[in-house]
N, C-alpha and C positions, 0 to 999 in steps of 0.2 A: 393611379388609383387618391383621390382625394384625402389628405390626412385628417383624420377629427383631431379638435384642438379641445382640449377637456378645457379649458381657460376661457375659451369663446363661448361653450357650452354654458359653463356656470353663468356669465356672465347674461347672458339670454336670460337664462332660467331665473336669475335673480331678478332682473328687469320686469318679465311678466308675472313673478311672484307678486312685486311691490305694484304693478297695477291692479291684479284681480284680489288681494285679499282685502281691500278696502271694499270691493262691490262685496266679496262672499261675506264680510261683518255685516254689511247693510241689509243681505239677503236673511241671513240665517237669525240675525237679531230683530228682525221683523218678524220670528214667526213667536218670540216670546213676548211675554206680558210687559207693559211699561214698570209696574212695578219691579220683576227681575230685572232688566236692564238698570234699574235705578239703583238696587240693591247690590247688582253683580256686574254691572257693565255689560261693555257687548261680549257677544258669544261665536266660536265659531262653528259651534255644534246647534244643530235642530231644534228648536221647541216643540210645541203642543199646541200654539195657536193663532197657525199660518193661516187657513181657509179663515178662521174667524175674523181675525186682523184684516185680510185684502177683502173678504165680504163686504165689511163695515167702513173701510174707506172708499170701496166704488159705490156705494148705495145710500150708505148712511145721511142720511138731511141734516145738518148743521150750519154754524157761522150762525150772525147775531140774527138773521132774519129764518133761519130752519129749515132753509130750501137748497141750500146749495151741497152736491155731491161730488166726489170726487170722479165719476165719470163728466159730470159737467164742466169738473177744471180741466182733465185731459181733454174733452173736446174744445174748450175755448184755446188750449195751450195748442193743438192741432191746426184751429183755424190759423191761430197768430204765426203759427211754420209753417205752413202753404202760402198764406197769404205773404209774408217777407219774401218767401222762396219766389214763387212765381211771379209777384209783383216787380221784385227786382230783377229777377231773367229779362221779364219784357220792357223793362224802361232802360235795363244796360245793351240791351240787344240793339234797342231804337236809336241808345245815343251813339255807341261805338260803329252803328251803319252809317249814321248822318257824317261822321268824325269822319271814317275810310274813305267811305264811296260816292261824299257829296264835296266838292271841290271848293272852299269858300275863305277869305281873308280868317287869317287867325285862327284856324283850325286846330295849329298846333298846341298856340298859347290856351284856347279855350279848355284844351286838355287837361293840359298843366294845372288850370286852374280847377278842373275838377278833381285832378288828381290830389291835388293839396288838401283837399278838405278830409284827406285820410287823417290828419293831424289834427282834425275839429271834430274828437268821439262826441257820442251822444251827451257825455255827463258838459260838455261843454257849452252844447247849444240846447240844454235840455230846458231852462227856464224860457228862452225866447219862444221854441216850439210848443211849450204848453201853454203861453198868453197865447199866441196863434190860434192854439184850438179851441180853448175857454174862448176868445172873441167870435170865432164861427160855432159856438155850441157843437161840440162835437167830443164833449167830454161823454165818457161812458157811450162810446158807440166803436164798430169795428172801424170806423172809415176812422176816427180819432186815432186808433191803437197801432193802425196798420201803415196810412196814407203817409203819414208825415215821414218815416224811415227808410222809403223804398227806395230812395235816391242812394247809386251805389256806386262810389268809384273804383271799389277792386273790381264789381262785375263788369264795369265799364272799360277798364284796364284789361282786364282778361278776354276779353269778347274785341276789343279792340285790336291788340295782339293775334288772336285767331282769323281776325279777318284781312288785316296785314299779310297774311299767311297763305292764304287762296288765290292761287294764280290767275293773273288776269287773262287767260286766254276762258276762264270761266264766264268771265264777265263778257268779253266778247263775242263769246258763241253763243251766249242768254241775247244781246244786243240782236246780232243778225236774226234771231230766230224771233225777235220782236219781243221780248221779255222788257215788261217796263221796270219802274225800281221796284215795285210793289209786289210784282210778280216774281223777279230776281230774289228778292228778301223771304219769302213764303215759299214758292217751288225748289230754289237752291239753296241758299246760305240757313236757311234753318236746317232743314234736311242735315248738311254737312257739320252742323253745330249740337250733334246731337250730344257728342260726350261731353264738349265744353257745357251743355249744360247742364248734363247731369253732374259735373262736377262743380258747377257753382251752384247747384237745387240742395245739395248735401250743404254745402258752407253755410248759405242762408238758413235753410229750414232749420241745424243746429242754432244756429244765432238767433232768429226766432221766438224757436222754442224755448230756450234758456233765459229769453230777456225777463228779467224782475224790476231794473228800476223804473223806465218805461211806463209799466203794466200797473205798477203801484202809484203812482202819480197820475195816472190818467183815467183809472177807476176808481171808485166810491161804491160801484155796484157790485155786489156779491155775484151776479147773474155773468161777470164778465172776468170773474176772477179765475187766474192760474192755476196749475199744480207748483210753482213756485212761491206764487203767494199763501198757498194752501199748507205747506213745509213751513213757509215764517210762521205762519199765524198757529198753526199748532203748539212749538216749539217758545211759544213769547208766552205759553198760558202759565202761569205760578202761582196760585192764588192759595195762600195761608199751607196747607198740608199738601192741595194739588200738586201733583206733579204733571207735568209736558206727556202728553202721549208720545214717548218715544218712541214703540215699534210702529204707530201709523205714520208716524213722520218719515221711519226708514221705507216701511209698505210706499207710501208715493215718492218717496227717491227711487226707488229701486222702480215702480210705474213711472217716472218720467224720464228712465234712462231707456226705456225698451222702443219708443219709435225712431229717437237717432240713431239706435243700432241697429234695428231694423232698415233703416234708410241704408244707412253706409254698408250692411251687408250685402243688401240688394244692387247699389249702385257702386259697388265696390272697384270692380275692371273699370269699368264706363269712368271712375272718377279718376282713377291712375290713367287710361289711357288717355282722359281730356285732358291731363294738366302733362303729361310727358309726350303727347303724338306731336310731329313737329311734320309729315310728311299727309297730304290729303288727297 
């Protein structure tokens, strides 16, 4: 019989509380008024304005144009998250497929050149990227928001390692059956890569959903504002006696957590399997 170790359980409980308490504070504080939060600080007890606050942040039209709503910002964040995830998976799989299955000179050197781009995060290359998008007149467009950041060294690395672990016998069997490169990729490698695709999808969706710096640089049109920009714009308001709408900012923060949490919960098993599975 396994012996229960109280210290181990206490450490786990403290760790769980350390992660849960800030979320609980945000959820409960969003049900209070901004004045209550300003005077009494955050609260772990529910208030009586939850329905009112969440209805307002989702449906109330605001911003400089008086047209943007929380639902619109959620839609924009969802488009960025899905665009990043799907685009990065497609490009990464194609790049890894070429590096593993097409024998050409300097393939290894080319892979390491791609891998070293991990040392160049968005902040390092943001101004050249912005200049290119400006010259192409792609500011305030979905193309300008999504396409420049689709190249992923992380995704290429994971798919390359995955493809290298696929037995050569599968490739030989596909050749004997007359499968060409495209058919082998679509009918064999893509189905085999479902768990890896799920793992990469989670990482890239959360990355795209949480983007703040790139959208704030690329968009001046409120129709393209994301939830991250909405939260920041609320907290920037401090004019005279007017205090920021803390409750609305917390409500937007809670709403911003829901889709990534849902994606992680839905793909959790496939995520773990995709990152740990080695036998195909």
